[in-house]
C-alpha positions in Angstrom: -10.2 32.2 -31.4 -7.5 33.7 -33.5 -5.0 33.5 -30.7 -5.9 29.9 -30.2 -5.2 29.1 -33.9 -2.0 31.1 -33.7 -0.7 29.0 -30.7 -2.2 25.7 -31.8 1.1 24.2 -33.0 2.8 25.1 -29.8 0.0 23.6 -27.8 0.2 20.3 -29.8 3.9 20.1 -29.3 3.6 20.7 -25.5 0.8 18.0 -25.3 2.9 15.5 -27.2 5.9 16.2 -24.9 3.8 15.7 -21.8 2.3 12.5 -23.1 5.8 11.1 -24.1 7.3 12.0 -20.7 4.2 10.4 -19.0 3.4 13.5 -17.1 -0.2 13.0 -18.2 -1.7 9.5 -17.6 -4.8 7.9 -18.7 -7.4 6.5 -16.2 -6.5 3.0 -17.4 -2.8 3.5 -16.6 -3.7 5.0 -13.2 -6.0 2.0 -12.4 -3.3 -0.5 -13.4 -0.7 1.2 -11.2 -3.2 1.3 -8.3 -3.7 -2.4 -8.6 0.0 -3.0 -8.7 0.5 -0.9 -5.5 -2.3 -2.8 -3.7 -0.8 -6.1 -4.6 2.7 -5.0 -3.4 1.2 -3.8 -0.1 -0.7 -7.1 0.5 2.5 -9.0 -0.1 4.8 -7.0 2.1 2.6 -5.8 5.0 0.3 -7.5 7.6 -3.3 -6.5 8.0 -4.5 -4.9 11.2 -6.7 -7.9 11.9 -3.8 -10.4 11.6 -1.6 -8.2 13.9 -4.4 -8.1 16.5 -4.8 -11.9 16.3 -1.1 -12.4 16.7 -1.0 -10.1 19.8 -3.9 -12.1 21.4 -2.0 -15.3 20.8 1.2 -14.0 22.3 -0.8 -12.8 25.3 -2.4 -16.2 25.8 1.0 -17.9 25.5 2.4 -15.5 28.1 -0.5 -16.4 30.5 0.1 -20.1 30.0 3.9 -19.7 30.6 3.2 -17.8 33.8 0.9 -20.6 35.0 3.5 -23.2 34.3 6.1 -21.1 36.1 3.9 -20.8 39.1 3.3 -24.5 39.2 7.0 -25.2 39.0 7.7 -22.8 41.9 4.8 -24.3 44.0 6.2 -27.8 43.6 9.6 -26.8 45.0 
């Protein structure tokens, strides 16, 4: 306990430095940053479901174009 009291001022200075430099964060700050990251990701990237739906639509369009092409070739 005596060594703790002896180094207490140094420990306080180190803790204040870490808090000022934002090396140590509070759970509230961490949650706020997490929400910001989630919002940025939702704005910039597509979800897996929307990409799958888009691929299905492209595949359906390709099939329709192929049918139209076959009809045009059959008429000639």
